[in-house]
C-alpha positions in Angstrom: 39.0 -39.4 53.0 38.2 -35.9 51.9 40.7 -34.3 49.6 42.3 -31.0 50.5 42.5 -28.7 47.5 45.2 -26.0 47.6 46.5 -23.6 44.9 50.2 -23.8 44.4 51.8 -20.8 46.2 53.5 -19.5 43.1 50.3 -19.4 41.2 48.5 -16.9 43.5 49.9 -13.6 44.6 47.5 -11.4 46.6 48.3 -7.8 47.4 51.2 -7.3 49.7 50.1 -7.4 53.3 46.9 -9.3 52.6 46.5 -13.0 53.5 43.5 -15.3 53.8 42.6 -14.1 57.2 43.1 -10.4 56.7 40.1 -8.2 55.7 40.3 -5.8 52.8 39.9 -2.1 53.4 37.6 -1.2 50.5 35.3 -2.5 47.8 37.9 -1.6 45.2 40.6 -3.6 47.0 38.3 -6.6 47.3 37.4 -6.3 43.6 41.0 -6.4 42.6 41.6 -9.4 44.8 38.6 -11.3 43.3 39.7 -10.4 39.8 43.1 -11.8 40.6 41.6 -14.9 42.1 39.4 -15.5 39.0 42.3 -14.9 36.7 44.4 -17.5 38.5 41.5 -19.8 38.8 41.0 -19.9 35.0 44.6 -21.2 34.5 44.4 -24.1 37.1 44.1 -27.6 35.6 40.8 -29.5 36.1 40.0 -33.1 37.0 36.8 -35.0 37.4 34.9 -34.8 40.7 35.5 -37.7 43.0 38.5 -38.6 40.6 39.8 -42.1 40.2 37.9 -45.2 39.2 35.8 -45.6 42.4 32.7 -43.7 41.2 29.6 -45.6 40.5 27.1 -45.4 37.6 24.9 -42.8 39.4 28.0 -40.6 40.0 28.9 -41.0 36.3 25.6 -39.2 35.4 26.8 -36.2 37.3 30.3 -36.3 35.8 31.5 -32.7 36.2 35.1 -31.5 35.8 36.4 -29.6 38.8 39.3 -27.2 39.5 42.0 -28.7 41.6 43.9 -26.9 44.3 41.3 -24.3 45.0 41.4 -22.3 48.2 38.7 -19.6 48.8 40.3 -16.3 49.6 39.2 -14.7 52.9 38.2 -11.5 51.1 35.4 -13.2 49.2 32.8 -12.9 52.0 33.6 -9.2 52.4 33.4 -8.7 48.7 29.9 -10.3 48.7 28.9 -7.9 51.5 30.1 -5.0 49.4 28.1 -6.2 46.4 24.9 -6.7 48.3 25.2 -3.3 49.8 25.8 -1.7 46.5 22.9 -3.4 44.7 20.6 -2.5 47.6 21.3 1.2 46.7 20.4 0.5 43.1 17.2 -1.3 44.0 15.6 1.7 45.7 12.3 2.9 44.2 14.0 6.0 42.9 16.2 3.9 40.7 13.2 2.2 39.2 11.7 5.3 37.6 11.5 5.3 33.9 13.6 7.5 31.8 16.9 6.3 33.4 20.0 7.5 31.5 23.4 5.8 31.7 25.9 7.1 34.3 29.5 6.5 35.1 28.4 3.9 37.7 27.1 1.6 35.0 30.5 0.1 34.1 31.2 -0.5 37.8 28.0 -2.4 38.6 28.1 -4.3 35.3 31.7 -5.4 36.2 30.3 -6.6 39.6 27.6 -8.6 37.7 30.4 -10.2 35.6 32.4 -11.1 38.7 29.4 -12.7 40.5 28.5 -14.7 37.4 32.1 -16.0 37.0 32.4 -16.8 40.7 29.2 -18.8 40.7 30.1 -20.6 37.5 33.6 -21.5 38.6 33.0 -22.3 42.2 29.8 -24.3 41.6 31.9 -26.3 39.2 34.7 -26.7 41.7 32.7 -27.8 44.7 29.7 -29.9 45.5 26.8 -27.9 46.9 26.8 -30.3 49.9 30.4 -29.6 50.6 31.7 -27.1 53.2 31.6 -24.4 50.5 28.0 -25.2 49.7 26.5 -22.3 51.7 28.9 -19.8 50.1 28.1 -21.0 46.6 24.4 -20.8 47.4 24.9 -17.2 48.6 26.7 -16.3 45.4 23.8 -17.9 43.4 21.2 -15.9 45.3 23.2 -12.7 44.7 23.5 -13.5 41.0 19.7 -14.0 40.8 19.2 -10.7 42.5 21.6 -8.7 40.4 20.4 -10.4 37.2 16.8 -9.5 38.1 17.9 -5.9 38.6 19.7 -5.5 35.3 16.8 -7.3 33.6 14.6 -4.5 34.8 17.1 -1.9 33.6 17.2 -3.7 30.2 13.5 -3.5 30.0 13.3 0.2 31.1 15.9 1.3 28.7 14.2 -0.5 25.8 10.8 0.9 26.7 11.9 4.5 27.3 14.2 5.4 24.5 12.0 5.9 21.5 12.0 8.8 19.0 9.1 11.2 19.2 7.9 12.5 15.9 7.7 16.2 15.5 4.0 17.5 15.8 4.0 19.0 12.2 5.3 15.8 10.7 3.0 13.7 12.8 0.0 15.7 11.8 0.9 15.3 8.1 1.3 11.6 8.5 -1.8 10.8 10.5 -4.5 13.4 10.9 -6.1 13.6 14.3 -3.7 11.3 16.2 -2.3 12.4 19.6 1.3 12.8 20.5 3.1 9.5 20.4 6.4 7.8 20.3 7.4 6.0 17.1 10.4 4.9 15.1 11.8 7.6 12.8 10.0 8.0 9.5 11.7 7.6 6.1 12.5 11.1 4.8 11.7 12.9 8.1 13.1 16.4 7.7 13.7 16.6 11.4 16.0 13.7 11.1 17.9 14.1 7.8 19.7 10.8 7.9 17.2 8.3 9.6 18.9 5.4 7.9 22.0 6.0 9.9 20.2 6.0 13.2 19.1 3.2 15.4 15.4 3.3 16.1 15.2 5.8 18.9 18.2 4.9 21.1 21.1 7.3 21.8 24.5 5.8 21.4 25.3 5.7 25.2 22.0 3.9 25.8 22.7 1.5 23.0 26.2 0.7 24.5 24.7 0.0 27.9 22.0 -2.3 26.4 24.7 -4.2 24.6 26.7 -4.7 27.8 23.6 -5.7 29.8 22.7 -8.3 27.1 26.2 -9.7 27.1 26.2 -10.1 30.9 22.8 -11.7 31.0 23.7 -14.2 28.3 27.1 -15.0 29.7 25.6 -15.4 33.2 23.2 -18.0 31.9 20.1 -15.7 31.7 19.8 -15.8 27.9 16.1 -16.8 27.8 15.2 -14.0 30.2 17.1 -11.5 28.2 15.5 -12.6 24.9 12.1 -12.6 26.4 12.4 -9.0 27.6 13.7 -7.9 24.2 11.0 -9.7 22.2 8.1 -8.4 24.3 9.4 -4.9 24.5 10.3 -4.4 20.9 7.1 -6.2 19.7 5.1 -3.7 21.8 7.0 -0.8 20.2 6.3 -2.0 16.6 2.6 -2.7 17.4 2.3 0.8 19.0 4.0 2.4 16.0 1.7 0.6 13.5 -1.3 1.7 15.6 -0.2 5.3 15.5 -0.2 5.3 11.7 -3.7 3.9 11.7 -3.2 0.1 11.3 -5.1 -2.0 13.7 -5.1 -5.8 14.0 -8.0 -7.1 11.9 -8.7 -10.8 11.7 -9.6 -12.5 8.5 -13.1 -13.1 9.7 -13.5 -9.4 10.6 -12.4 -8.5 7.1 -15.0 -10.7 5.6 -17.7 -9.2 7.7 -16.8 -5.6 6.9 -18.7 -3.5 4.4 -16.5 -2.4 1.5 -16.8 1.3 2.5 -15.2 0.4 5.9 -12.6 -1.9 4.4 -11.7 0.6 1.8 -10.7 3.0 4.6 -8.5 0.4 6.1 -6.5 -0.3 3.0 -4.5 3.0 2.9 -3.5 2.3 6.5 -2.4 -1.2 5.6 -0.3 0.1 2.7 1.4 2.7 4.9 2.0 0.1 7.5 3.6 -2.3 5.0 5.8 0.4 3.5 6.9 1.6 7.0 7.8 -1.9 8.1 9.8 -2.6 4.9 11.5 0.8 4.7 11.8 2.0 8.3 10.7 -0.4 11.1 12.4 -3.6 10.0 15.7 -2.1 8.9 15.8 -0.3 12.3 15.0 -3.5 14.1 17.7 -5.3 12.2 20.3 -2.7 13.1 19.2 -2.7 16.7 19.3 -6.4 17.3 22.6 -6.7 15.5 24.1 -4.0 17.7 22.7 -5.2 21.1 23.5 -8.9 20.4 26.7 -8.2 18.4 28.6 -11.1 19.9 25.8 -13.5 19.2 25.0 -13.5 15.5 22.8 -16.6 15.5 20.8 -15.3 18.4 20.5 -11.9 16.6 19.0 -13.7 13.5 16.6 -15.7 15.6 15.4 -12.7 17.6 14.8 -10.5 14.5 13.0 -13.3 12.6 10.7 -14.2 15.5 10.0 -10.5 16.2 9.2 -9.4 12.7 7.8 -12.5 11.0 4.6 -12.3 13.0 4.1 -8.7 11.8 4.6 -9.7 8.2 2.2 -12.6 8.4 -0.4 -10.4 10.0 0.0 -7.9 7.1 -0.2 -10.7 4.5 -3.3 -12.2 6.1 -5.1 -8.9 5.7 -4.1 -8.8 2.0 -5.3 -12.4 1.4 -8.5 -11.7 3.3 -9.2 -8.7 1.0 -8.4 -10.9 -2.1 -11.0 -13.5 -1.3 -13.7 -10.9 -0.3 -16.7 -10.5 -2.6 -15.7 -9.1 -6.0 -16.9 -5.8 -7.2 -15.7 -3.3 -9.8 -14.9 -0.4 -7.5 -12.4 -2.6 -5.6 -10.0 -2.9 -8.6 -7.9 0.1 -7.8 -7.4 -0.7 -4.2 -6.4 -4.2 -5.2 -3.8 -2.7 -7.6 -2.5 -0.5 -4.8 -2.1 -3.6 -2.6 -0.4 -5.5 -5.4 2.1 -2.7 -6.0 2.9 -2.5 -2.3 3.6 -6.2 -2.1 5.6 -6.1 -5.3 7.7 -3.0 -4.6 8.5 -3.6 -0.9 9.2 -7.3 -0.8 12.9 -6.9 -1.8 13.6 -4.6 1.1 12.1 -7.1 3.6 13.8 -10.0 1.8 17.3 -8.7 2.4 16.9 -8.4 6.2 16.0 -12.0 7.0 18.2 -15.1 7.3 17.9 -17.2 4.1 15.5 -19.8 5.5 13.1 -17.3 7.0 13.4 -15.1 3.9 12.4 -18.0 1.6 9.4 -18.7 3.8 8.2 -15.1 3.8 8.9 -14.7 0.1 6.7 -17.7 -0.6 3.9 -16.2 1.7 4.2 -12.8 0.0 4.2 -14.3 -3.5 1.0 -16.3 -2.6 -0.7 -13.2 -1.4 0.4 -11.2 -4.4 -0.8 -13.9 -6.8 -4.2 -14.0 -5.1 -4.5 -10.2 -5.3 -3.4 -10.3 -9.0 -5.7 -13.0 -10.0 -8.7 -11.3 -8.3 -7.8 -8.0 -10.0 -7.9 -9.7 -13.4 -11.3 -11.2 -12.6 -12.6 -7.9 -11.5 -11.4 -6.1 -14.6 -12.8 -8.9 -16.8 -16.1 -8.6 -15.1 -16.5 -5.3 -16.9 -17.5 -7.4 -19.9 -20.4 -8.8 -18.0 -21.5 -5.5 -16.7 -21.6 -4.1 -20.3 -23.4 -7.2 -21.6 -26.0 -7.1 -18.8 -26.9 -3.4 -19.4 -29.9 -4.1 -21.6 -32.1 -1.2 -20.6 -34.8 -0.4 -23.2 -35.2 3.2 -22.0 -33.2 5.6 -24.2 -31.3 8.4 -22.7 -33.2 11.6 -23.0 -31.9 14.0 -25.7 -29.4 11.5 -27.1 -26.9 12.4 -24.3 -23.9 10.4 -23.3 -25.1 7.2 -21.8 -24.2 6.5 -18.1 -22.6 3.1 -19.3 -20.3 5.1 -21.6 -19.2 7.4 -18.8 -18.7 4.6 -16.3 -16.8 2.4 -18.7 -14.5 5.1 -20.0 -13.7 6.6 -16.6 -13.1 3.0 -15.3 -10.7 2.3 -18.2 -9.0 5.6 -17.8 -8.3 5.0 -14.1 -7.2 1.4 -14.9 -4.7 2.7 -17.4 -3.2 5.0 -14.9 -2.0 1.7 -13.4 -0.9 0.6 -16.9 2.5 -0.9 -16.1 1.1 -2.7 -13.1 -2.0 -4.0 -14.9 0.2 -5.2 -17.8 2.3 -7.1 -15.3 -0.7 -8.5 -13.5 -2.2 -9.8 -16.8 1.2 -11.2 -17.9 2.0 -13.0 -14.6 -1.4 -14.0 -13.3 -3.7 -14.8 -16.2 -5.1 -18.3 -16.1 -6.6 -20.5 -18.8 -10.1 -19.3 -19.5 -12.9 -21.5 -18.3 -15.3 -22.7 -21.0 -18.3 -21.4 -19.1 -16.9 -18.0 -18.1 -16.8 -14.6 -19.7 -14.8 -13.2 -16.8 -11.4 -14.3 -18.0 -9.2 -12.5 -20.5 -9.7 -13.8 -24.0 -7.3 -13.5 -26.9 -4.3 -13.9 -24.6 -1.9 -13.2 -27.4 -4.1 -10.6 -29.0 -6.5 -10.9 -31.9 -10.2 -11.5 -32.0 -12.4 -8.4 -31.8 -9.4 -6.2 -31.0 -7.9 -6.9 -34.4 -10.5 -4.6 -35.9 -8.7 -1.7 -34.3 -5.1 -2.7 -34.0 -4.5 -5.5 -36.4 -0.9 -4.4 -37.1 0.3 -5.0 -33.5 1.3 -8.7 -33.4 2.7 -8.3 -29.9 -0.4 -6.9 -28.3 -0.3 -7.6 -24.6 -3.1 -9.6 -22.8 -4.3 -6.5 -21.1 -4.5 -4.5 -24.3 -6.4 -7.3 -26.0 -8.8 -7.4 -23.1 -9.3 -3.6 -23.2 -10.0 -3.8 -26.9 -12.6 -6.4 -26.2 -14.3 -4.2 -23.7 -14.3 -1.3 -26.2 -15.8 -3.6 -28.9 -18.5 -4.7 -26.5 -19.3 -1.1 -25.5 -19.5 -0.2 -29.2 -22.0 -3.0 -29.9 -24.0 -2.1 -26.8 -24.3 1.6 -27.8 -25.2 0.6 -31.4 -28.1 -1.4 -30.0 -29.2 1.4 -27.7 -29.1 3.9 -30.6 -31.9 1.8 -32.3 -34.2 2.6 -29.3 -34.6 6.1 -30.8 -37.4 6.4 -33.3 -35.8 9.5 -34.8 -32.8 8.5 -36.9 -31.4 12.0 -36.5 -31.5 11.6 -32.7 -29.9 8.2 -33.0 -27.0 9.8 -34.9 -26.7 12.5 -32.2 -26.6 9.8 -29.6 -23.8 8.0 -31.4 -21.9 11.2 -31.9 -22.2 12.2 -28.3 -20.9 8.8 -27.0 -18.3 8.5 -29.7 -16.9 11.9 -29.0 -16.9 11.3 -25.2 -14.9 8.1 -25.7 -12.5 9.7 -28.1 -11.9 12.7 -25.8 -11.3 10.4 -22.8 -8.7 8.4 -24.8 -6.9 11.5 -26.2 -6.9 13.1 -22.8 -5.0 10.2 -21.2 -1.5 9.3 -22.4 -1.8 5.9 -20.8 -5.0 4.8 -22.3 -4.1 6.3 -25.7 -0.9 4.3 -25.7 -3.0 1.1 -25.2 -5.7 1.9 -27.7 -3.3 3.3 -30.3 -3.7 5.8 -33.2 -5.5 3.3 -35.4 -8.4 3.1 -33.0 -8.6 6.9 -32.7 -8.6 7.3 -36.5 -11.4 4.8 -36.9 -13.4 6.5 -34.1 -13.0 9.9 -35.8 -14.1 8.4 -39.1 -17.2 6.9 -37.5 -18.0 10.3 -36.0 -17.8 12.0 -39.4 -20.2 9.4 -40.8 -22.7 9.9 -38.0 -22.5 13.6 -38.7 -23.2 13.2 -42.4 -26.2 10.9 -41.6 -27.6 13.4 -39.2 -27.2 16.2 -41.8 -29.0 14.1 -44.4 -31.8 13.0 -42.1 -32.6 16.5 -40.8 -31.3 19.4 -42.9 -31.4 17.9 -46.4 -35.1 17.3 -45.9 -35.5 20.9 -44.8 -33.5 22.2 -47.8 -35.9 20.2 -50.0 -38.5 23.0 -49.2 -36.2 25.5 -50.9 -36.0 23.5 -54.1 -36.6 25.6 -57.2 -38.1 22.6 -59.1 -41.8 23.1 -59.8 -41.9 26.8 -58.9 -41.6 28.1 -62.5 -44.1 27.3 -65.2 -43.7 28.9 -68.6 -41.2 31.3 -67.1 -43.6 32.4 -64.4 -43.6 31.8 -60.6 -46.5 29.7 -59.5 -47.5 31.6 -56.3 -49.5 28.9 -54.6 -46.5 26.5 -54.9 -44.2 29.3 -53.6 -46.5 29.9 -50.7 -46.6 26.2 -49.9 -42.8 26.1 -50.0 -42.4 28.9 -47.5 -45.2 27.4 -45.4 -43.5 24.0 -45.3 -40.1 25.5 -44.5 -41.5 27.5 -41.7 -43.3 24.5 -40.2 -40.4 22.1 -40.6 -37.8 24.5 -39.2 -40.1 25.4 -36.3 -40.5 21.7 -35.5 -36.7 21.1 -35.8 -36.0 24.0 -33.5 -38.6 22.8 -31.0 -37.5 19.2 -31.0 -33.7 19.5 -31.4 -33.5 22.3 -28.9 -34.3 19.6 -26.3 -31.5 17.4 -27.6 -28.2 17.4 -25.7 -24.7 17.8 -27.0 -22.6 18.4 -23.9 -19.2 18.5 -25.7 -18.8 22.2 -26.6 -16.6 21.5 -29.6 -19.0 19.0 -31.1 -21.9 21.3 -30.4 -20.1 24.2 -32.2 -19.2 21.9 -35.1 -22.8 20.9 -35.6 -24.1 24.4 -35.4 -21.5 25.7 -37.8 -22.1 22.9 -40.3 -25.9 23.4 -40.2 -25.5 27.2 -40.6 -23.1 26.7 -43.5 -25.7 24.6 -45.3 -29.0 26.2 -44.4 -28.4 30.0 -44.2 -26.9 30.5 -47.7 -29.6 28.3 -49.3 -32.4 30.2 -47.4 -30.8 33.6 -48.2 -30.6 32.7 -51.9 -34.2 31.5 -52.0 -35.5 34.6 -50.2 -33.5 36.9 -52.5 -35.0 35.3 -55.6 -38.6 34.6 -54.7 -39.7 36.9 -51.9 -40.5 39.6 -54.4 -43.3 37.5 -55.8 -45.3 37.7 -52.6 -47.5 40.8 -52.1 -45.9 43.2 -49.7 -47.6 43.5 -46.3 -49.9 40.9 -44.9 -48.9 38.2 -47.4 -45.2 38.7 -46.8 -45.7 38.5 -43.1 -47.7 35.4 -43.4 -45.2 33.4 -45.4 -41.8 34.9 -44.7 -41.5 34.4 -40.9 -37.6 34.2 -40.8 -34.9 36.5 -41.9 -31.4 35.0 -42.4 -30.3 36.5 -39.1 -33.2 34.7 -37.4 -32.3 31.4 -38.8 -28.7 31.8 -37.5 -30.0 32.7 -34.0 -32.3 29.7 -33.9 -29.6 27.3 -35.0 -27.4 28.6 -32.2 -30.1 27.5 -29.7 -30.0 23.8 -30.8 -28.7 21.0 -28.6 -29.0 23.0 -25.3 -31.4 20.6 -23.8 -33.8 23.5 -23.4 -36.8 23.4 -25.9 -38.2 26.9 -26.7 -41.2 27.6 -28.8 -40.4 30.1 -31.5 -44.1 31.1 -31.6 -43.9 32.2 -27.9 -40.7 34.1 -28.6 -42.2 35.9 -31.6 
């Protein structure tokens, strides 16, 4: 016998004048009646369907508690008519256009969604679908599917359409040549003075509506649909934003196939993307998901993690692919840029994720950073091999600065601009040197070749020790190259040129000077002075031998043939020096001036004195012209033409 469920009369009090058979006059009246019905329904005790002990095992599998004493109010059918009519208006093509903004009707139709969900939930739990109320419950279920589909579309449209457009000037500055686009607010954007206080592109009224829609969908049993829409839409926003700042998805295989010139152009975009994610995009996404799903913290965590984790892994994959690409010296500085980005921006990302996900991403980021760091060390230590392998037997013309010196010193100078980072990389990522390798840092705690320069620094860092080793290798290489010159004077000029270049580079950079130290600079200055003395001795001391008084006087008289030979030898030797050393190159103006001044200080007074004492012993006229080819002023002029790399014959000039 079918049970007849009735609510106790005292528990239900419809509006005065309305009974089960009387129709309501308006949607508002019907809404009030349904609210009252649902309120009373929630307070009615429940019992099991088909109560008692007569249910079988199959029925036990469908054990569902039901509400007792339920009588469907007559206004329900009319209310459902009102709801369907109202949502038909909302489902017109005009209502589907993008750019929809919240209106006063939003609260009304969301309240209707809530009523429909509650009606279906309560009545489907109170009655079997094959009961007399089955058709009614099925109708409510169909309406719920319809209205949920509608608000799902609204949820999607609102998420898609409310993005912040960057001002053209700011946009041009950030990414040259890109077209107008929508993007999350940039950190430090002057058009948005407090971007950290804003959600990523959603006005407060839209945000409020998104929150209400999410709540209704989740409460109505449409959580998966709501989450799917949110994930897809926001992922597209992030991907579009990254694309607009120049970062495209690049697979690991694609990275390995790229020429360095192409890959090098991608790295700045990667760095910008990583920083934007850490400082702008991810904080904005965290705020947004926490706001929209404010009543569902675990769901909020899950959505944020699933949404952003893939982006982080994509960025880290790029870094790791770069790390295992073919090593070359020019890559070092881009590697250091990547390393600094991973190091500096990880904490910002860390704090946004739930602990378990944060730990996973921290491990992934640490792995990528270690690979970049270890590869950077190998690249820098490969500088040793490049110096050792430079065994060219062709001397640089004119004793100029060797290309190896220029390359090495500029490389070291640029490296030392990353001094703090390189120090950290060597400290954190140096490995034990392989026995067969010269590409690992030696003297990890200092010492070895570097002690020649800085033996008082017991706490020398691994990087400083490696840098000292590179300098020692360069010194040895240059010393070997100086022996390629047959002229000892030119060999000295070569060593002076290269030594001065090295010293000036170090003094001109506070970072590299700090690593090398004053001891190294003092020793280098001392070496330069010694090369200068050797040069003077090999060239000008020999010339001054022509002005020696010894042998010119016999019995108090000047021996004219000897005097003539002395002038003749001086003229020939000075002419040869001018012709030869005019072709030599001293590019450092200060060194060039120092050499000329020191030569003049030695040669001109000696020549003037010799001329003043012995020129009178030559017959005036033809004999004087033949043997005295230079006045003191001429000597000074010719000395000032040395080391210009432009040989000039004095004979042609005269």
